[in-house]
N, C-alpha and C positions, 0 to 999 in steps of 0.2 A: 684316338678319339673319333675316328670315323665309325661312328655306331651303326649306320645304315648298312655299311659294308660288313661289319662284323655281325650284324644280325642275320644278314644273308647267308653268310658262310656258316654261322651256328646252326641255322635252320636247315642246311643242307646235311650236316652231320647228324641232327636229329632225325630227319628223314631216312637217313641210311639205318639208324638204329631201328626205326619203326619197320623199315622193309625187311630187316632180318627177322623179325618177329619173336626175338629171343627175350626172356624176362630181363627186366632193368638191370644192367651192368654198372660196375663203378665207373667205367667210360662214359656210359650214358649219364650217369649222375653228375659227373664232372662237366658235361656239355649242358646239362639242364641249369646247373649252378651258374655257368658262364652266361647263358641265355638270360637267366634272371638278373645278372649284374647289368646286362646290355639294356634290358627292358627298363630297369630302374633308373639307369643313366639317362634313358630317352624320356623319363616321366610317366611311362606306362606301368604304373605300380600294380595294377590287378594282374596283368600278364606276368610280371616279375613274380608275384606271389605264387601264381599256379606253378610256374617252373621250378621255384625254390622248395615248394612243399614236395613235388614230385621227386625233386633231387634228395631231399631229406628222407623220404620214404625208401628210395632205392638204396641209400647209404646204410640204413637200418637193416633192410633186407639182406645186405651183403657183410652184415657183421661189423660195420665201421662206426658203431655207436660214439666211440671216441672223438670222431671227426665231425659228427653231426653239430657239435655245438657252434661251429663257425657258420654253419648253414642256418642254424636256429637264430643266431645274432642278425643275420642278413634278413630272415623273416621278420624279427622283431623291428628292424629298421624300416622294412616296407610297411607294415601295419602302422608304424608311427607316421610314415608319410601320408597314409590313408586316414590319418585321425582315429585309427581303431585302437585306442589306447589299452583297453583291458586285454586284447589279444596280444598287443605288443608286450605288455608286462608278463603275460604268460610265457611268451617265447623267450624272453630274456632270462626269466627265472629258470626255465628249462635248461638254458645254455649254462647258466651260473651253476646249478647243480652238477651237471656233467663236468665242467672245467674244474671245479673244486675236486671232484673224484680223480680225474685223470691227470691234473697238473699240480694240484695242491693249492692251499688257501692262499698262499702269498705270491702267486704267479701273476703276471702283469695282465695275462689273458682275462683272469678273473677280474682285475681292476678295470679293464676296458668294458666289461659288462656293467660294472657298478657306474661308470661314467655315462653309459647308454641310459640306465635307468634314472641317474641324476638329471640328464638332459630331458627325459621325458617328464619327470615330476615338475621340473622347472617351466616346461612349456604348458603344463596344465594348472599352473599356479600354486603347486603344493611345495613351497620354497622349504619347508622344514624337512620333508622327506628328500628332497633334491640335496640340500646341504649336508644331510646325514650319508647319502650315498657318495657324494664328493669326498667326505672325511674318510669313509671306508676305502676308497681308491688310494687317497694320499697315504694312508698308512701302509698300503702294500708298496706304492712307489718309494717310500722312504726306506724300506727294508725289502727289496725284492728278492727272488730266488736267484741263487747263483747262476752266472752264465748268461744273463740277460743283457742284451745291448743297450747302452745309454740312449740311443736314439729312440727306442720303443717307449722308454719312460718318458723322454722329453715330449713326444708326440702326445701321451696321456696328460701330461701337466699343461700342454697348451689347450687340449679340449676343456679340461676343468677350469682353467683362467677364463675361458669365453662364458662358462656358465656363471662363474662368480661376477663376471663384468655384467651380464645381463641382469643379474640381482642388485646391481649397483654397489657391490663390494669391490670397489677398484683397487684399493691398496693390497688386498689379497690377490687378485686377479694379477696385479704387476709382479708380486713377488713370485708367483708361479712362472711367469714368462721369464723372468731373471734366472731362476733355477734351470728352466728348459734351455735358455741360451748357453748357460754355463755347461751344461750336458754336451751340447753339440760341439763346443770348444773349437769353433771356426773349422769344422771338418771339411775336407774337400768332397765335392759332390752334393754337398747339402746347402750350398750357398743361397739358393732360392728359397729353401725353408727357413734359413736363419734370417734372411731379409725380410720374410713374412712376419717373423717374431718381433724383429726390431721395429718393423712398421706398426705392428699392433701395440708395442710399448710406447711408440711415439703417440698413438692415439690415447693411450691411458694417462700418460704423462701431461698431454694437452688438457684432458678432462679434469685432471687434478690441479691445473694452473701451473705446473712446471714447464714453462715454455722452453727454457734453455735446453732441459734434458730431452724434451719433445723433438727439438730441432735437431739435436745430435743423433737421437735414434733414427729418425727419417733420414739423415745425412748418410749414416752407416747403411741402411737399407737401400736407398737409391744408389749409392756407390756400388753395392754388390749387384744390384740389378742391371745397371749400365755394363758392367764387367761380364756378367753372365749372358748378355744378348737379350735381355728382356725389357730393353729400353722403348720398345714400341708397343707393350702389353697395356691392356686398361688397367691392371693392377699398379703398374709403374705410373700411369697417368694420375691415378687416384692418390697415390703416395706423394707425388710432387704436389698435388693440391693441398693435402694436409701439411706438407713442410711449409708451403706458401703461407698457410693460416698461422704457423708457429712464428713464421718471420714477422707477419703483421703485429703479432702480440709483443714481438721484440723490437719493433719499430725498424726493422729492416726492409723498408718498402720497396727499395729498388730490386732487392733480390726477390722479393715476394712477386713482383710483376714478371721477372723472368721465369719463375717457376710455374706461375698461372698460366703464362703464354705457352710454355713447353707442355703443361698438361692439357690446355685446350687443343693443341695441335694433335696430341695423341688420342684424346677421347673423340674429337671430331672424326678421326680415322677409324677408330675402333667401334664406336657407339653411333656416330652421326651427330649432327648439330642439334638434334631435337630430343635427345635422351636427358632424362633429369640430372644425371651426373655431368653431363657436359653443360647443361644451362646452369648448373651450380657453379662450375668453374668460371663460366661467363660472368655470373653475378659478382663473384670475388674479383675478377679481373677488372670489371667496372669500377668497383670501389677503389682499388688500388690506382688505376688510371687517374681517377678523380684526385686521389691523394697526392700524385706527383705532378699534377697540373695538366694532364692530358684530357681536357674537358670534352673536347669533340669526340675523341675515342670512347670515353665513357658513355656519353650520350648515344653514340651509334650501337653499342652493345646493349644498352638498356632499352632502346627502341626495339630492338630484335627479341629481347627477352619478354617485354611486355606483350608484342604480338603474339609469341608463341604461347605464352601462358594464358592469355584471352582465348586463343583457339582451342587449347587443350583443357583448361579448367573453368572457363566462362569469366565474363567481366566482373562478376560479384565476389569471385573467390578472394579470401584474405591474402594470399600470396600475390595475386595480381594488383590488389590494392597497395600492397607495400612497395611493389616495383614501380607502380605508377607514380606514387608519392616521391620516390627517389628520383625518377625521371623528371617529375614536375620541378623539383628542386634544382636539379642540374641545368635545366633549360631556362630557368629563371636567372641563373647565375651566368649563363653564357654570354660573353661579350663585354663583361666587365671585370674589374679587378676583385679577386677573392680576399675576404678576410679570413685566414686559416686559424688564427690565435684561438678562436672560440669552439674550433671543431675538433673533436678527437677522433682517431682512427677507428675506434669501435663503432661509431655512427655512420661512417663512410661505408663499412662492410656491412652487408645484410646478416644481421646476427642470427637470424633463423636459418640461414643457409650455412652458417659457421657450424652450427649444431648438426645440421643434417650432413654435411660433408664429413664431419668427424665420424659420425656414428655409421656412415655407410661402409666404412672401411673394416668393420668388425667382422663380417661373414665372409671375408676372402680367405680363401685357402689356397695355398700354393701346392 
């Protein structure tokens, strides 16, 4: 992941090719493709596109048409990043035609292009087309060509699940994740990937109101992440926050406090105290502190949140107003006995933050 150093070394290789002055070779095409990947990872999409197109041309010139499809898919991905949708479609369709010829109609590589097209049409609001391409990919994944490793199919199912989730077809998204999880079959070396799927299942269960299964999924995910040495990653911190929200819905408030506290510690380290995800955990933690009677701690956190939101969003922003109301309510109660009977846990937590925290976990890829 040291992209600057990777780019420097790759540029050295390209300089050597240029100094030799020979026609573009397969070796140069491979280095161009690598440079395209590096530039894309750094967010320099225009530079990535230039290198990928040159790689594609060199591969065709060297009679490697069957291998060009993978580069065309990368070109399509880059066009998609640049919001140049028509050109992305053209690149994907070109790759699709090549893959069908070289690998057959039912190869997962063909399905992966269907998934890319489904994602593109989903992003442009053409949901019927998106759903159609998802169904084409799923037909291939159900009856793939012989010799395909299950992990390749599981990865595709996970990608399609994310598309269905964005279209709010949560039940279908969950079924696909369950299939993907079964395919991995707790395989060694895939624990982080499996944990990512289980965490996403936890999000979907939460959104569907099934809080017990949500908690169990997050429990499985966080246990694997702890065992694999990922217990200090931002992803782990966000998963803990999600698990805490599931605890709140199950009225396991003391456990929720512990999870939010651990999530806060991790996200402060990884993102800093002013990042939106960290502030979200602060907000949830303030609510649970209030629920267990730690009023001073709740007030201290909310005062910090209000100050930060005023600085970043302005005093008139709706989120600032909501936090101010929560703070004013706690300050009013400070120093007197609280009547807890008429207050539900749902009002103690910032409900808009619950939604935000839940949705934020859907883009994470392990």
